[in-house]
N, CA, C, O and the ligand as a Tripos MOL2 file, in Angstrom:
@<TRIPOS>MOLECULE
protein
  217   215    55     0     0
PROTEIN
NO_CHARGES

@<TRIPOS>ATOM
      1 N         -83.0750  122.6900   -2.2370 N.3       1 MET1
      2 CA        -82.4600  121.4010   -2.2250 C.3       1 MET1
      3 C         -81.0410  121.5390   -2.6820 C.2       1 MET1
      4 O         -80.7490  122.2980   -3.6060 O.2       1 MET1
      5 N         -80.1500  120.8110   -2.0430 N.am      2 ALA2
      6 CA        -78.7230  120.7790   -2.3860 C.3       2 ALA2
      7 C         -78.5510  120.1570   -3.8190 C.2       2 ALA2
      8 O         -79.1950  119.1760   -4.1890 O.2       2 ALA2
      9 N         -77.6900  120.7690   -4.5360 N.am      3 ASN3
     10 CA        -77.4320  120.3310   -5.9260 C.3       3 ASN3
     11 C         -76.1690  119.5560   -6.0020 C.2       3 ASN3
     12 O         -75.0750  120.1190   -6.0210 O.2       3 ASN3
     13 N         -76.3250  118.1620   -6.0500 N.am      4 ARG4
     14 CA        -75.1310  117.3390   -6.0490 C.3       4 ARG4
     15 C         -74.4410  117.4440   -7.4130 C.2       4 ARG4
     16 O         -75.1150  117.4650   -8.4430 O.2       4 ARG4
     17 N         -73.1300  117.5090   -7.4310 N.am      5 VAL5
     18 CA        -72.3570  117.6430   -8.6850 C.3       5 VAL5
     19 C         -71.1780  116.6310   -8.5720 C.2       5 VAL5
     20 O         -71.0050  116.0240   -7.5150 O.2       5 VAL5
     21 N         -70.3960  116.4500   -9.6060 N.am      6 SER6
     22 CA        -69.2180  115.6650   -9.5820 C.3       6 SER6
     23 C         -68.1820  116.2290   -8.5190 C.2       6 SER6
     24 O         -68.0490  117.4390   -8.3330 O.2       6 SER6
     25 N         -67.5130  115.3350   -7.8870 N.am      7 ALA7
     26 CA        -66.5650  115.8620   -6.8540 C.3       7 ALA7
     27 C         -65.6120  116.8850   -7.4190 C.2       7 ALA7
     28 O         -65.1320  116.7370   -8.5420 O.2       7 ALA7
     29 N         -65.3380  117.9010   -6.6690 N.am      8 TYR8
     30 CA        -64.3980  118.9530   -7.0630 C.3       8 TYR8
     31 C         -63.6370  119.4450   -5.8130 C.2       8 TYR8
     32 O         -64.0620  119.2130   -4.6820 O.2       8 TYR8
     33 N         -62.4830  120.1400   -6.0530 N.am      9 HIS9
     34 CA        -61.6100  120.6480   -4.9410 C.3       9 HIS9
     35 C         -60.8890  121.8540   -5.4300 C.2       9 HIS9
     36 O         -60.9430  122.1920   -6.6130 O.2       9 HIS9
     37 N         -60.1930  122.5270   -4.5020 N.am     10 SER10
     38 CA        -59.4310  123.7250   -4.8470 C.3      10 SER10
     39 C         -57.9310  123.3500   -4.9680 C.2      10 SER10
     40 O         -57.3950  122.5530   -4.1980 O.2      10 SER10
     41 N         -57.2990  123.9650   -5.9680 N.am     11 THR11
     42 CA        -55.8110  123.8010   -6.0950 C.3      11 THR11
     43 C         -55.1140  124.7810   -5.2800 C.2      11 THR11
     44 O         -53.8890  124.7020   -5.1980 O.2      11 THR11
     45 N         -55.7580  125.7070   -4.6600 N.am     12 ASN12
     46 CA        -55.0660  126.7200   -3.7430 C.3      12 ASN12
     47 C         -54.6000  126.0370   -2.4880 C.2      12 ASN12
     48 O         -55.4040  125.5280   -1.7070 O.2      12 ASN12
     49 N         -53.2680  126.0260   -2.2910 N.am     13 GLU13
     50 CA        -52.7190  125.2830   -1.1360 C.3      13 GLU13
     51 C         -53.0430  125.8570    0.1980 C.2      13 GLU13
     52 O         -52.8310  125.2020    1.2190 O.2      13 GLU13
     53 N         -53.5550  127.0690    0.2300 N.am     14 THR14
     54 CA        -54.0500  127.6560    1.5180 C.3      14 THR14
     55 C         -55.4990  127.2070    1.9130 C.2      14 THR14
     56 O         -55.9740  127.4110    3.0300 O.2      14 THR14
     57 N         -56.1800  126.5510    0.8520 N.am     15 ASP15
     58 CA        -57.5600  126.0570    1.2480 C.3      15 ASP15
     59 C         -57.4260  124.7430    1.8950 C.2      15 ASP15
     60 O         -56.4360  124.0370    1.7090 O.2      15 ASP15
     61 N         -58.4220  124.4010    2.6640 N.am     16 PRO16
     62 CA        -58.4950  123.0480    3.3890 C.3      16 PRO16
     63 C         -58.3220  121.9290    2.4040 C.2      16 PRO16
     64 O         -58.7770  122.0540    1.2670 O.2      16 PRO16
     65 N         -57.6860  120.8370    2.7790 N.am     17 ASP17
     66 CA        -57.5150  119.6340    1.9500 C.3      17 ASP17
     67 C         -58.7710  118.8270    2.0240 C.2      17 ASP17
     68 O         -58.7660  117.7200    2.5620 O.2      17 ASP17
     69 N         -59.8840  119.3660    1.4800 N.am     18 LYS18
     70 CA        -61.1460  118.6700    1.3910 C.3      18 LYS18
     71 C         -61.7470  118.7370   -0.0440 C.2      18 LYS18
     72 O         -61.3950  119.6190   -0.8280 O.2      18 LYS18
     73 N         -62.6190  117.8300   -0.3540 N.am     19 HIS19
     74 CA        -63.2790  117.9190   -1.6040 C.3      19 HIS19
     75 C         -64.7590  118.1790   -1.3410 C.2      19 HIS19
     76 O         -65.2350  118.0260   -0.2150 O.2      19 HIS19
     77 N         -65.5110  118.5900   -2.4280 N.am     20 HIS20
     78 CA        -66.8940  118.9370   -2.2760 C.3      20 HIS20
     79 C         -67.6990  118.1770   -3.3410 C.2      20 HIS20
     80 O         -67.1910  117.8070   -4.3990 O.2      20 HIS20
     81 N         -68.9960  117.9610   -3.0040 N.am     21 VAL21
     82 CA        -69.8200  117.3240   -3.9350 C.3      21 VAL21
     83 C         -71.1390  118.0290   -4.2130 C.2      21 VAL21
     84 O         -71.9810  117.5270   -4.9580 O.2      21 VAL21
     85 N         -71.3120  119.2380   -3.5840 N.am     22 PHE22
     86 CA        -72.4860  120.0790   -3.8300 C.3      22 PHE22
     87 C         -72.0680  121.4160   -4.3840 C.2      22 PHE22
     88 O         -71.1860  122.0760   -3.8340 O.2      22 PHE22
     89 N         -72.6870  121.8180   -5.4590 N.am     23 SER23
     90 CA        -72.4120  123.1100   -6.0720 C.3      23 SER23
     91 C         -72.7000  124.2660   -5.1540 C.2      23 SER23
     92 O         -72.0690  125.3180   -5.2500 O.2      23 SER23
     93 N         -73.7020  124.0660   -4.2170 N.am     24 ASP24
     94 CA        -74.0180  125.1910   -3.3440 C.3      24 ASP24
     95 C         -73.4510  125.0930   -2.0260 C.2      24 ASP24
     96 O         -73.9250  125.7680   -1.1120 O.2      24 ASP24
     97 N         -72.3680  124.2250   -1.8200 N.am     25 CYS25
     98 CA        -71.7010  124.2440   -0.6250 C.3      25 CYS25
     99 C         -70.9990  125.5990   -0.3410 C.2      25 CYS25
    100 O         -70.2940  126.1100   -1.2120 O.2      25 CYS25
    101 N         -71.1860  126.2010    0.8950 N.am     26 PRO26
    102 CA        -70.6730  127.5390    1.1610 C.3      26 PRO26
    103 C         -69.1620  127.5670    1.0990 C.2      26 PRO26
    104 O         -68.5820  128.6160    0.8210 O.2      26 PRO26
    105 N         -68.4710  126.3860    1.3630 N.am     27 ASN27
    106 CA        -67.0360  126.3950    1.2840 C.3      27 ASN27
    107 C         -66.6140  126.2580   -0.2540 C.2      27 ASN27
    108 O         -65.7280  126.9330   -0.7780 O.2      27 ASN27
    109 N         -67.2920  125.3970   -0.8210 N.am     28 GLY28
    110 CA        -67.0150  125.1600   -2.3190 C.3      28 GLY28
    111 C         -67.2310  126.3840   -3.1940 C.2      28 GLY28
    112 O         -66.5550  126.5940   -4.2010 O.2      28 GLY28
    113 N         -68.2190  127.1950   -2.7580 N.am     29 GLN29
    114 CA        -68.6000  128.3700   -3.5290 C.3      29 GLN29
    115 C         -67.4900  129.4130   -3.4230 C.2      29 GLN29
    116 O         -67.4450  130.3230   -4.2510 O.2      29 GLN29
    117 N         -66.6160  129.3230   -2.4650 N.am     30 GLN30
    118 CA        -65.5800  130.3170   -2.2700 C.3      30 GLN30
    119 C         -64.4020  130.0440   -3.1990 C.2      30 GLN30
    120 O         -63.4990  130.8700   -3.3340 O.2      30 GLN30
    121 N         -64.4230  128.8530   -3.8480 N.am     31 ILE31
    122 CA        -63.2800  128.4690   -4.7670 C.3      31 ILE31
    123 C         -63.4970  129.2630   -6.0540 C.2      31 ILE31
    124 O         -64.5520  129.1320   -6.6740 O.2      31 ILE31
    125 N         -62.5530  130.0610   -6.4630 N.am     32 PRO32
    126 CA        -62.6440  130.7300   -7.7470 C.3      32 PRO32
    127 C         -62.5670  129.6920   -8.8530 C.2      32 PRO32
    128 O         -61.9530  128.6380   -8.6900 O.2      32 PRO32
    129 N         -63.2060  130.0040   -9.9990 N.am     33 ALA33
    130 CA        -63.1640  129.0540  -11.1310 C.3      33 ALA33
    131 C         -61.8120  128.6710  -11.5050 C.2      33 ALA33
    132 O         -61.6100  127.5450  -11.9580 O.2      33 ALA33
    133 N         -60.8370  129.5390  -11.3500 N.am     34 ALA34
    134 CA        -59.5100  129.3330  -11.8110 C.3      34 ALA34
    135 C         -58.8290  128.3020  -10.9370 C.2      34 ALA34
    136 O         -57.8990  127.6370  -11.3930 O.2      34 ALA34
    137 N         -59.2750  128.1430   -9.6590 N.am     35 ASN35
    138 CA        -58.6550  127.2220   -8.7400 C.3      35 ASN35
    139 C         -59.3960  125.9120   -8.6320 C.2      35 ASN35
    140 O         -58.9120  124.9820   -7.9880 O.2      35 ASN35
    141 N         -60.5890  125.8140   -9.2630 N.am     36 ARG36
    142 CA        -61.4910  124.6710   -9.1230 C.3      36 ARG36
    143 C         -61.0620  123.5250  -10.0880 C.2      36 ARG36
    144 O         -60.9470  123.7360  -11.2950 O.2      36 ARG36
    145 N         -60.8320  122.3280   -9.5370 N.am     37 ARG37
    146 CA        -60.5460  121.1190  -10.3640 C.3      37 ARG37
    147 C         -61.5980  120.0750  -10.0200 C.2      37 ARG37
    148 O         -62.1210  120.0520   -8.9060 O.2      37 ARG37
    149 N         -61.9000  119.2240  -10.9700 N.am     38 SER38
    150 CA        -62.7470  118.0790  -10.6710 C.3      38 SER38
    151 C         -61.9590  116.9570  -10.0500 C.2      38 SER38
    152 O         -60.7520  116.8280  -10.2530 O.2      38 SER38
    153 N         -62.7210  116.0820   -9.2290 N.am     39 GLY39
    154 CA        -62.1320  115.0030   -8.5470 C.3      39 GLY39
    155 C         -61.8750  115.3150   -7.1120 C.2      39 GLY39
    156 O         -61.8720  116.4770   -6.7040 O.2      39 GLY39
    157 N         -61.6490  114.2380   -6.3110 N.am     40 THR40
    158 CA        -61.4810  114.3930   -4.8560 C.3      40 THR40
    159 C         -60.0320  114.7300   -4.5010 C.2      40 THR40
    160 O         -59.8050  115.2020   -3.3860 O.2      40 THR40
    161 N         -59.0270  114.5210   -5.3750 N.am     41 ASN41
    162 CA        -57.6210  114.7190   -5.1250 C.3      41 ASN41
    163 C         -57.1680  113.8120   -3.9450 C.2      41 ASN41
    164 O         -56.1260  114.0540   -3.3380 O.2      41 ASN41
    165 N         -57.9480  112.7970   -3.6440 N.am     42 GLY42
    166 CA        -57.6390  111.8900   -2.5310 C.3      42 GLY42
    167 C         -57.9620  112.5240   -1.1340 C.2      42 GLY42
    168 O         -57.5540  112.0090   -0.0930 O.2      42 GLY42
    169 N         -58.6400  113.5530   -1.1610 N.am     43 TRP43
    170 CA        -58.9710  114.2040    0.1200 C.3      43 TRP43
    171 C         -60.3770  113.8020    0.6430 C.2      43 TRP43
    172 O         -61.2350  113.4040   -0.1450 O.2      43 TRP43
    173 N         -60.6010  113.9040    1.9280 N.am     44 PRO44
    174 CA        -61.9520  113.5860    2.4910 C.3      44 PRO44
    175 C         -62.9840  114.5820    2.1830 C.2      44 PRO44
    176 O         -62.6570  115.7100    1.8140 O.2      44 PRO44
    177 N         -64.2460  114.2210    2.3160 N.am     45 LEU45
    178 CA        -65.3740  115.0850    1.9820 C.3      45 LEU45
    179 C         -65.4050  116.2490    3.0340 C.2      45 LEU45
    180 O         -65.1400  116.0650    4.2220 O.2      45 LEU45
    181 N         -65.7520  117.4700    2.4950 N.am     46 CYS46
    182 CA        -65.8620  118.5820    3.4120 C.3      46 CYS46
    183 C         -67.0340  118.5220    4.3360 C.2      46 CYS46
    184 O         -68.0610  117.9730    3.9380 O.2      46 CYS46
    185 N         -66.9720  119.0410    5.5470 N.am     47 GLY47
    186 CA        -67.9730  118.9210    6.6140 C.3      47 GLY47
    187 C         -69.3380  119.4880    6.1540 C.2      47 GLY47
    188 O         -70.4030  118.9550    6.4680 O.2      47 GLY47
    189 N         -69.2440  120.5700    5.4120 N.am     48 SER48
    190 CA        -70.5490  121.2070    5.0140 C.3      48 SER48
    191 C         -71.2180  120.3250    3.9710 C.2      48 SER48
    192 O         -72.4390  120.1700    4.0160 O.2      48 SER48
    193 N         -70.4920  119.7500    3.0520 N.am     49 CYS49
    194 CA        -71.0930  118.7960    2.0500 C.3      49 CYS49
    195 C         -71.6180  117.5840    2.8180 C.2      49 CYS49
    196 O         -72.6660  117.0500    2.4560 O.2      49 CYS49
    197 N         -70.9500  117.1470    3.8290 N.am     50 LYS50
    198 CA        -71.3930  116.0270    4.6040 C.3      50 LYS50
    199 C         -72.7410  116.3020    5.2340 C.2      50 LYS50
    200 O         -73.6680  115.4950    5.1690 O.2      50 LYS50
    201 N         -72.8180  117.5120    5.8680 N.am     51 ASN51
    202 CA        -74.0640  117.9660    6.4690 C.3      51 ASN51
    203 C         -75.2470  118.1380    5.4480 C.2      51 ASN51
    204 O         -76.4270  118.0290    5.7810 O.2      51 ASN51
    205 N         -74.8560  118.3920    4.2830 N.am     52 MET52
    206 CA        -75.9300  118.6200    3.2260 C.3      52 MET52
    207 C         -76.3610  117.2310    2.6300 C.2      52 MET52
    208 O         -77.2080  117.2020    1.7360 O.2      52 MET52
    209 N         -75.8180  116.1400    3.0890 N.am     53 GLY53
    210 CA        -76.2720  114.8200    2.6970 C.3      53 GLY53
    211 C         -75.2560  114.1410    1.7620 C.2      53 GLY53
    212 O         -75.5480  113.1460    1.0980 O.2      53 GLY53
    213 N         -74.0400  114.7330    1.7460 N.am     54 GLY54
    214 CA        -73.0030  114.0490    0.8110 C.3      54 GLY54
    215 C         -72.4320  112.8840    1.5300 C.2      54 GLY54
    216 O         -71.5810  112.1790    0.9870 O.2      54 GLY54
    217 ZN        -68.1820  121.3150    0.5820 Zn       55 ZN55
@<TRIPOS>BOND
     1     1     2 1
     2     2     3 1
     3     3     4 2
     4     3     5 am
     5     5     6 1
     6     6     7 1
     7     7     8 2
     8     7     9 am
     9     9    10 1
    10    10    11 1
    11    11    12 2
    12    11    13 am
    13    13    14 1
    14    14    15 1
    15    15    16 2
    16    15    17 am
    17    17    18 1
    18    18    19 1
    19    19    20 2
    20    19    21 am
    21    21    22 1
    22    22    23 1
    23    23    24 2
    24    23    25 am
    25    25    26 1
    26    26    27 1
    27    27    28 2
    28    27    29 am
    29    29    30 1
    30    30    31 1
    31    31    32 2
    32    31    33 am
    33    33    34 1
    34    34    35 1
    35    35    36 2
    36    35    37 am
    37    37    38 1
    38    38    39 1
    39    39    40 2
    40    39    41 am
    41    41    42 1
    42    42    43 1
    43    43    44 2
    44    43    45 am
    45    45    46 1
    46    46    47 1
    47    47    48 2
    48    47    49 am
    49    49    50 1
    50    50    51 1
    51    51    52 2
    52    51    53 am
    53    53    54 1
    54    54    55 1
    55    55    56 2
    56    55    57 am
    57    57    58 1
    58    58    59 1
    59    59    60 2
    60    59    61 am
    61    61    62 1
    62    62    63 1
    63    63    64 2
    64    63    65 am
    65    65    66 1
    66    66    67 1
    67    67    68 2
    68    67    69 am
    69    69    70 1
    70    70    71 1
    71    71    72 2
    72    71    73 am
    73    73    74 1
    74    74    75 1
    75    75    76 2
    76    75    77 am
    77    77    78 1
    78    78    79 1
    79    79    80 2
    80    79    81 am
    81    81    82 1
    82    82    83 1
    83    83    84 2
    84    83    85 am
    85    85    86 1
    86    86    87 1
    87    87    88 2
    88    87    89 am
    89    89    90 1
    90    90    91 1
    91    91    92 2
    92    91    93 am
    93    93    94 1
    94    94    95 1
    95    95    96 2
    96    95    97 am
    97    97    98 1
    98    98    99 1
    99    99   100 2
   100    99   101 am
   101   101   102 1
   102   102   103 1
   103   103   104 2
   104   103   105 am
   105   105   106 1
   106   106   107 1
   107   107   108 2
   108   107   109 am
   109   109   110 1
   110   110   111 1
   111   111   112 2
   112   111   113 am
   113   113   114 1
   114   114   115 1
   115   115   116 2
   116   115   117 am
   117   117   118 1
   118   118   119 1
   119   119   120 2
   120   119   121 am
   121   121   122 1
   122   122   123 1
   123   123   124 2
   124   123   125 am
   125   125   126 1
   126   126   127 1
   127   127   128 2
   128   127   129 am
   129   129   130 1
   130   130   131 1
   131   131   132 2
   132   131   133 am
   133   133   134 1
   134   134   135 1
   135   135   136 2
   136   135   137 am
   137   137   138 1
   138   138   139 1
   139   139   140 2
   140   139   141 am
   141   141   142 1
   142   142   143 1
   143   143   144 2
   144   143   145 am
   145   145   146 1
   146   146   147 1
   147   147   148 2
   148   147   149 am
   149   149   150 1
   150   150   151 1
   151   151   152 2
   152   151   153 am
   153   153   154 1
   154   154   155 1
   155   155   156 2
   156   155   157 am
   157   157   158 1
   158   158   159 1
   159   159   160 2
   160   159   161 am
   161   161   162 1
   162   162   163 1
   163   163   164 2
   164   163   165 am
   165   165   166 1
   166   166   167 1
   167   167   168 2
   168   167   169 am
   169   169   170 1
   170   170   171 1
   171   171   172 2
   172   171   173 am
   173   173   174 1
   174   174   175 1
   175   175   176 2
   176   175   177 am
   177   177   178 1
   178   178   179 1
   179   179   180 2
   180   179   181 am
   181   181   182 1
   182   182   183 1
   183   183   184 2
   184   183   185 am
   185   185   186 1
   186   186   187 1
   187   187   188 2
   188   187   189 am
   189   189   190 1
   190   190   191 1
   191   191   192 2
   192   191   193 am
   193   193   194 1
   194   194   195 1
   195   195   196 2
   196   195   197 am
   197   197   198 1
   198   198   199 1
   199   199   200 2
   200   199   201 am
   201   201   202 1
   202   202   203 1
   203   203   204 2
   204   203   205 am
   205   205   206 1
   206   206   207 1
   207   207   208 2
   208   207   209 am
   209   209   210 1
   210   210   211 1
   211   211   212 2
   212   211   213 am
   213   213   214 1
   214   214   215 1
   215   215   216 2
@<TRIPOS>SUBSTRUCTURE
     1 MET1         2 RESIDUE 1 A MET
     2 ALA2         6 RESIDUE 1 A ALA
     3 ASN3        10 RESIDUE 1 A ASN
     4 ARG4        14 RESIDUE 1 A ARG
     5 VAL5        18 RESIDUE 1 A VAL
     6 SER6        22 RESIDUE 1 A SER
     7 ALA7        26 RESIDUE 1 A ALA
     8 TYR8        30 RESIDUE 1 A TYR
     9 HIS9        34 RESIDUE 1 A HIS
    10 SER10       38 RESIDUE 1 A SER
    11 THR11       42 RESIDUE 1 A THR
    12 ASN12       46 RESIDUE 1 A ASN
    13 GLU13       50 RESIDUE 1 A GLU
    14 THR14       54 RESIDUE 1 A THR
    15 ASP15       58 RESIDUE 1 A ASP
    16 PRO16       62 RESIDUE 1 A PRO
    17 ASP17       66 RESIDUE 1 A ASP
    18 LYS18       70 RESIDUE 1 A LYS
    19 HIS19       74 RESIDUE 1 A HIS
    20 HIS20       78 RESIDUE 1 A HIS
    21 VAL21       82 RESIDUE 1 A VAL
    22 PHE22       86 RESIDUE 1 A PHE
    23 SER23       90 RESIDUE 1 A SER
    24 ASP24       94 RESIDUE 1 A ASP
    25 CYS25       98 RESIDUE 1 A CYS
    26 PRO26      102 RESIDUE 1 A PRO
    27 ASN27      106 RESIDUE 1 A ASN
    28 GLY28      110 RESIDUE 1 A GLY
    29 GLN29      114 RESIDUE 1 A GLN
    30 GLN30      118 RESIDUE 1 A GLN
    31 ILE31      122 RESIDUE 1 A ILE
    32 PRO32      126 RESIDUE 1 A PRO
    33 ALA33      130 RESIDUE 1 A ALA
    34 ALA34      134 RESIDUE 1 A ALA
    35 ASN35      138 RESIDUE 1 A ASN
    36 ARG36      142 RESIDUE 1 A ARG
    37 ARG37      146 RESIDUE 1 A ARG
    38 SER38      150 RESIDUE 1 A SER
    39 GLY39      154 RESIDUE 1 A GLY
    40 THR40      158 RESIDUE 1 A THR
    41 ASN41      162 RESIDUE 1 A ASN
    42 GLY42      166 RESIDUE 1 A GLY
    43 TRP43      170 RESIDUE 1 A TRP
    44 PRO44      174 RESIDUE 1 A PRO
    45 LEU45      178 RESIDUE 1 A LEU
    46 CYS46      182 RESIDUE 1 A CYS
    47 GLY47      186 RESIDUE 1 A GLY
    48 SER48      190 RESIDUE 1 A SER
    49 CYS49      194 RESIDUE 1 A CYS
    50 LYS50      198 RESIDUE 1 A LYS
    51 ASN51      202 RESIDUE 1 A ASN
    52 MET52      206 RESIDUE 1 A MET
    53 GLY53      210 RESIDUE 1 A GLY
    54 GLY54      214 RESIDUE 1 A GLY
    55 ZN55       217 GROUP 0 **** ****
């Protein structure tokens, strides 16, 4: 089962301007802890998170 968490995003400007809501999102999992921030940053939901039911 997908594990829903508080919205988070990457501060790395080379990453897509999307936010994530599942801790096991394959895109979200590629964000290193140092680049991970909570919140949407005003960005739309990532496609994988959407497919997972976000
Ligand atoms: Zn995602």
